[in-house]
TITI-463028 format. One record per residue (C-alpha): residue number from 0; x negated, y, z. Coordinates in steps of 0.05 Angstrom, whole numbers. Example, Ala and Ser with C-alpha at 12.3 -4.5 7.8 and 13.67 -1.06 7.14 Angstrom:
    k       u       v       w
    0    -246     -90     156
    1    -273     -21     143
# end
This chain:
    k       u       v       w
    0   -2093     325    1075
    1   -2103     336    1159
    2   -2060     370    1188
    3   -2059     388    1264
    4   -1986     398    1303
    5   -1959     458    1316
    6   -1968     451    1391
    7   -2042     439    1377
    8   -2056     499    1333
    9   -2015     551    1383
   10   -2057     508    1449
   11   -2128     529    1410
   12   -2092     591    1387
   13   -2067     612    1452
   14   -2138     596    1489
   15   -2173     634    1429
   16   -2137     700    1432
   17   -2133     693    1511
   18   -2201     678    1536
   19   -2246     685    1472
   20   -2222     757    1445
   21   -2292     783    1446
   22   -2311     712    1394
   23   -2263     728    1352
   24   -2293     784    1334
   25   -2361     768    1341
   26   -2335     715    1282
   27   -2306     769    1246
   28   -2370     819    1247
   29   -2411     756    1218
   30   -2374     722    1172
   31   -2328     787    1148
   32   -2387     820    1147
   33   -2349     882    1176
   34   -2342     921    1238
   35   -2268     897    1259
   36   -2231     951    1310
   37   -2201     879    1341
   38   -2196     808    1317
   39   -2158     748    1332
   40   -2149     679    1308
   41   -2079     664    1275
   42   -2092     592    1241
   43   -2136     528    1234
   44   -2127     467    1205
   45   -2180     416    1181
   46   -2222     455    1138
   47   -2229     521    1172
   48   -2200     572    1224
   49   -2172     639    1201
   50   -2177     704    1233
   51   -2131     765    1230
   52   -2171     842    1247
   53   -2166     909    1230
   54   -2213     962    1211
   55   -2200    1026    1220
   56   -2114    1009    1227
   57   -2112     969    1158
   58   -2109     895    1175
   59   -2149     836    1136
   60   -2144     757    1135
   61   -2212     727    1144
   62   -2213     652    1132
   63   -2282     610    1155
   64   -2301     538    1137
   65   -2322     497    1192
   66   -2388     460    1186
   67   -2343     400    1156
   68   -2279     372    1146
   69   -2241     353    1219
   70   -2187     311    1243
   71   -2186     299    1320
   72   -2165     351    1368
   73   -2238     360    1402
   74   -2268     363    1337
   75   -2234     444    1337
   76   -2277     464    1395
   77   -2336     444    1372
   78   -2323     469    1309
   79   -2312     534    1335
   80   -2376     533    1384
   81   -2415     520    1317
   82   -2381     586    1289
   83   -2396     622    1351
   84   -2472     590    1350
   85   -2479     608    1272
   86   -2446     679    1289
   87   -2487     694    1346
   88   -2555     680    1302
   89   -2532     712    1245
   90   -2516     778    1283
   91   -2580     768    1326
   92   -2541     758    1394
   93   -2563     706    1443
   94   -2509     665    1458
   95   -2485     652    1527
   96   -2487     579    1554
   97   -2423     532    1541
   98   -2393     490    1585
# end
C-alpha cells in the first residue's frame, strides 16, 4: 500500500482548503449528491480523497476514488483535476482552464 508522507498530505490539504474551497464544494455536490453548506478536503491516499462537509449543521464525510491507483506526488494534482472535471460534467458546469 502506498502512503504519502504527512508533509505531502498536509501541503495538498492546505492548498485545496486555501485556494480551492469552491472546488471542494463542487466535488462534494457532484459525488455526494448533496447541497453542502461548505466542504473541505481532510485526507487522501493512493486510492482517493476524503472530504468533510456540512448540511444543515450536521457533518458528514465523503470518500471519492481516484481514476486509478496513484503512487507519486504529481499524480495527486492530476487526479484532483480529473475529479474536478468529472464534477463539472456531472453538474453541467463549465470547467475553468487549468494552468
